N, C-alpha and C positions, 0 to 999 in steps of 0.2 A: 749651348746657347746663343740667341742672338746678339751683337756687339752694339753699342753704344749709336752708332750711325744709324743701321738697319732699323734700330727699335724708334729712332726720332725720325724717321721716313716713313716707317707702319704709320705714325699717328699723324699725318702731316693734315693741315688745317684742322685739328681740335686741340682745345688747350691744353693736352695732355703734351703734344709738341714742345712747347717750351718749358716747361714742368721739367720734362725730361734733358733739353737744352743747359737748363740752369742747375740739372743735377751734375751732367758731365762736366760743366766749366769751374761747377764749384762754388759759381753765384748764387745758388738760393741754398739755404742753410734746413736741414730737418732734424727734429729730436722723436724718438719713437721711445714709447714704453710699452717692453715686451709682455708678452701673452702669459707666462709660466713664471711669476713672480717667486715662485718657491726657488728656482734656481738661482737666482741672484748671489747669496752667500757663496755658491761654488766658485761665481766670477770676481766679486767685490767682496773684499775684506776691510774691516775696521768700526769705527764708529758713525754711526750716522749723520750727527751733527756734521762731523769732517765731511762726510759726502755729500750732504746738501751746499755743506759751504762753498765744498768747490766746484759744485758745476752751478750757483747764484751769480748768472750774468746782468740781474737786474734790479739788485739791493730789495729783493722781495720773500726774502726765506720768510723773516719772522712773519708775515701777514697770512701767509700759505701754511705755516708750520701751524698756526691758529685756528686757520679755518679746516684744516684736517685733521686738526687734534692731534699732534703728533711730539709735542713739547715734553709729554714724558718720556718719550724713548730715544730724543736724541743724544744722552748719554750712555746709550744702549749699543751692544753688537750687533750688525746686521744678521750676525748667525744664532741671536735667538729670540729675534723676532718672530712672531705669529702671521699666518699668512695674509690675516686683513693688514696687519701693521707695514707687512712686506710692501702688498700695494699701495697703500698710502704712500710711500716712501717713494717709491717708484715713479708715482702719478707726480709727487711735488719735488721731484728729481728732472721729470719733462716740463713740468711746467715753469722749471726757474731758468730754462736756457733759453737766450733771447734769440729764436729764431724764424723762420717764414713760415715753415710746416710743421702741425706737431702730428703725430699718429701715436694714436692708445687703442691696443692691441686688448681687448675684453678688458677695461678698466673696472667694472664692479664685481671680480670674482673676489670672493672671499670677504664684501663688505657689506655689513650690515645695510637696510633700507634709508636710516637716515644718513649715513656716511656715503652711498651712493646719490643720495640727491645732491649734498654737499659737493662731491665731485665733481657731478652736471654743472651744478652752478657755476664751478671753477671752470670749466672747461668752456661754458657758454662766455662767459667773460672774455677768454683767450680769442672767441670769434669777434667780441664788441671791439676790441682791441688793435681788430685790422687783419688778422694771423689768419693760416688758413688751417683747419682741423680738420684731420678723418679719425673716424672711431670705428671699429667693428665691435659690436655689441649685441650679446644677445635678452638680454634683457628688455624688454618692449616697453615699459613705461619708460625705461632710463633711457631707452634709445630716442621715444617721442617727445622727452621733455627737454633734449639738447640739442636736437638735430634740428637741420634746416632743409637738408634734403636726403634724400635715401636711396641706396642702389640697392639691388636685390642681387644676390648670389645663387646662380642654382647648378645644378651640372650633378655628376655623380662621384659620392663623395672619393676620396685616392687617384679618381679616374682622371677629370677634367671639370672648370667652374667657368662659368660664363657672366660676367657682369653686365647688370641691363642699364638701361638709361638712367639718368637722374629722375627720380619722382619726388612732391611735395611729402612732406614726412605725413600725412593723414594717410594718401593713396599709396604709398610706398611700400610703409607697413599692413595697410588693405591689401594689397594686389599678394604680398608674401603670405597671408593669412588665408586666401582664397586661391594662390597656390595658380594663380594666370595673371599674364601681365598682357592687357587690352592692346595697349600700341604695338606690340609685338607680335602679337597673336601666337603666343607660345603656355602652352598649359607644362607644368613643372611638375605638380603633383596633382593626381585623382581625386584627392578629398579636401575640402575645407577644414578651417580650424575655429570654431565657432564658441565663443563666450557665452554661459548662461549671465542673464544681465538681474536678474534675479537670485537670492541666495536659497540654497536649495532648504526643504522643508528639514525641520529640526532633527537632523541626525537620522543617515540612511534607515534604518531599521530600528526606531525606538521603541519595538515592542521586543528585542531578540534580547538575549539572556545578555548577563553583563560577563565581560571575559577579565577583566581588568579592573580592578578596587583597590586604590592606594589613601591609608589615611591621610592626615597631614604631617609631612616629610621635613626634617632638616638635617642637612647635610655641609659640614665647614669641612673646608679645605683652605690651610693656611690663614691668610686674612679671610679670604673671602665665605660668605654664608649664605646659602642657600633655602629658599622658604617656599614648601607645597603647599595650596591648598588642599583639601581631599576632593579625589575625583575620581570617575570610574569612565570606561569603555566598554560597547556594546561589540557583538560579533559584527562585523558588516560595517562596521565605521571606520573611515581615514581620519584620522586629527592632524592639524596642522598645527608647527609652535612657530608661533615669530617673538623678537623681542633682538634687542642689539646685542654685538658680540659682546662676550667676558660677560656675559649677565647668568650663565649658567646652564643655557638650553642642553649643551652636550653632556653636564653632569647628571642631569635628569633622567635624558636617556640612558647612561649609564646604569642610573639605578633600575632604572625598568629592567636594562638587561642581565643586572644580578652583577654588574663587573665591580661596579660600587656599592658597598650597602651605607644606608641611611644611618646618621646619628640617634633620629628619634625617629618614628615612624615605621611602617614594614608597605610594601608595594607588591613585592615579585611572589604571585603563588607557585609551588613549588613545578604543579603539573604542568605549566604553561611550555610548551616549545619556542622558544624566539631566536630572530634570526636578525644579522644587527649589521649595518654597514657603517663604519667610522665614518668623520668626517676627513680625516686629512689618510688617504692613500699611497701606501707604498708597494713596490714588486719586488722591491730587494732582497726578500729574505724567500721567493719563489723562485725554482728556477725550471722551465719550461713552457709548454704551450699552453694558450687558451684551452684548446679541445682536452688536454691533459688535465687542466685544473678542474673543469666541467666532470668530466670521466671522475673523476677522485671524487672530488662533493658531492657527486648527485650519485653515483654508484649505480644501482640496479633502475633507478628512474631515469637515467639519463637516455633517451630517445623516447619517451614520454611524448603523445601524441599532445598534450594540453600545453605542455611545455613548449614544444616547437612552433604550436601556432600561435599562442598568446602571448609569447614571452622572447623566446630566442630568434623567430623571424623578426617580428615586429622590432625588434632591438636593432638587429644587424649585427647579431653577436657570431652568425657562422661565418661572414666575411673576415672578422678574427682570428677564427678558430686556428689556421696555421701559425701565427705569429705568436713571437714568444712574449710574455708576458712583459719582460724586461723592456721591451721595446716599443711598447704600446706610449702613447700620446697620454695627456692627460685626459684628455675626454673620453679617449678610448677605454683609457684604464678605469674611469668611473662608470662607463656603460657597463664594461665587465662585472664592476663591483657591485651594483646596482641589480644586474641579473641575477650573478651569485646569488645575494639575498635574497630576492623574489622566486628564486627556485628551489630555495631549501625547503624541505618539509615542515612548515612549523604554524604555530597559530596567532604568532604576534612578529609584524616586521617593522623593524625601526630603522631607519633611514635619515643619516646626519647630514645634510646639505647634500642632497643627490643630484641637484641638477648645476654644481661647480661644474665647469668647466666643458656642458654638453651645450650642445647648439639648440635653437629657438624648434625647431622640428624634434631634435631628440627628445626636448625635456616634455613636449606636449605628448609624444608618444610612452616617454617614460611613467605622466599620468596614467595614460589611459592604460598603461599594463598594471599597473599599481590597482587602479580602481575595478578592471576585469577579474584580478584576482580576488580582491577583497573580497568583492562582492559574489561572485561567481564561487569562491569556494568558504565562504562564511568566514572570511579572516578577518583581523584587524591590523592598522597599521599608525605607526608616529611617525611625522616627516618634519623635520628643521630645515624651513624654509625661507631665504632671502627676497626670492621674486616672487611678488603678490600676486602677478600674473597664472603662476604656476600654483601656489597654494591656494587663489581665488577657483581653481579649475579642480584642483584634485580632491580638498577636504570637504566633510560633513561638520568638523565642528574646531574651535580654534584653542590655542592655550596660548595666552598672554605673558610675555614676562616684562616685569617690570623692575626699578629699582637703580643703582647706582653698579655701573660697570666695574669688575673686577675688586667689589666692597661686598656689596649684597645684591642679590637675586629673589624676586616674589613670584611664582608661578600661580597663575591664576587656575581656577577649575575648569574644566572644558565647557565652551560658549556656542551659540550658534555663530555662523559668519558673517551675520550683521552687526550681533554684539561684541564677535572678535574685533573685525575690523573697523567696528567704531571706536572701539578702546582703543586700538595699537596704533590707529592714525590719529585719534585726539593728544597724543602725548607729540607726535611731528607735527600738528597744528599744518598737518597735508590731508586735502580733498582730491576725490578722483570724480571725473564723469566717466560714461561710456559712449563708444564710437555705436552711431545706427546700425552703420552697415554690418558689424562683427561682434560688437558687443565686448570689446576688447576695454581695459579700465584705461584711463588717459589722466594724467598729472591734471589739475586746475591750475593755471598762474595763478599765484600768493595773493590776495585779494582782491580779486577778480569778483564779478557780480554774483557767478555760480558759488567761488570758493563760499564767498560770505555767505549765501542766502543757504549751503549744505552744512555749513557750521550752527547756522543760528536754527537750521530744524535736528541737527545733532545728527545727519546723514553722508558722515564721510566716504561714502565706498558702493553702497547701495540705494541710488536714489527713487525713491516710490514711482512707480511706473507712469502715472500722470504727467511727470516731472521731466520723462526721457527726451 
């Protein structure tokens, strides 16, 4: 690798030259929030409150813990925290340091929508206090909400990467979605990612037979109780599941999968074949390559032209075939787990947070693969998701969870996208507008004219076309 002087000379005449000079001399202080927060307990031991008090250099621990809702975990060991709790602790620890530059690597992973917006507001305030902030983020709505400028990074994963010139937030994200950088005359993707501005019709196949039907369900786990309204899903439908962390979404998925039995009610028809991808992934129990795993799971179906063209190639799984599962990154492991789930011969696919650790392009590739498999093979799928852009892109219907996290969860019956988004976002008091070029959802500034107008007509996500 090059030494400091080579790096500094290479960036002569650009702002990065002064930045690297400051790093070399130690006059520039940097705080960094790592990507894989689930590894933190392997490096740091002890209680959350002790860790945060050690790094609190500005006396802001109380206010930041209030904002990120961390007070309930201050007395807990790091080793017992969930992914979302670890993420918020890591973000708080980074923000509490008094430095010149803050770097956040994927701060929204494991967080629900409300928590993502809270984190975005906290990061925005760092900028307003005169600090420099760099964020790597895959949730486009969050990236849009917290950024002033956007750099697009393109190239070949694992081979090379190129960072574009900075662009305005709107232009930068739209350039990424269109796959073309006009000022550099570079096309880095053959197709454009386009969102539907209007919600699809009520269900992909309203006349299709019912695949899954459940009565009112009740399930208690310790002090937590989940109540599920009666509902049904038809062949050819994708159902998105929205709600805060700790509200019972994974419990509901496990009931559908037959892993948990409800205390009251019934759900899982015996004849259905079900494929399930859990929320938290681990490769520790498996030794072998990705190819060996797929051969073992698929058996005679390995090499199927449909799976090859519609799943393995689009998701880039072949590039991982020779890799040991234990050596995969979080994003690579997620891709393998999602592909493995969808490649099984099943009627119903259950995917718990499939976009975690995937980059933007991988997220939308995954949603297209899910849609093709469900529509072409007449299957059905449930997807737990916190990225609203992904939920909007993939789902025909939505189930919205309400209640008090850790105490009580209430799951609605499947609703249309419009009703589901309005129900969910009205709880958060957040509205979205649509970008006129790409149709992507953008968060409205709280209290803005458009925010007030959309709330007055009860349209939090899909504005009637004449208002676009």
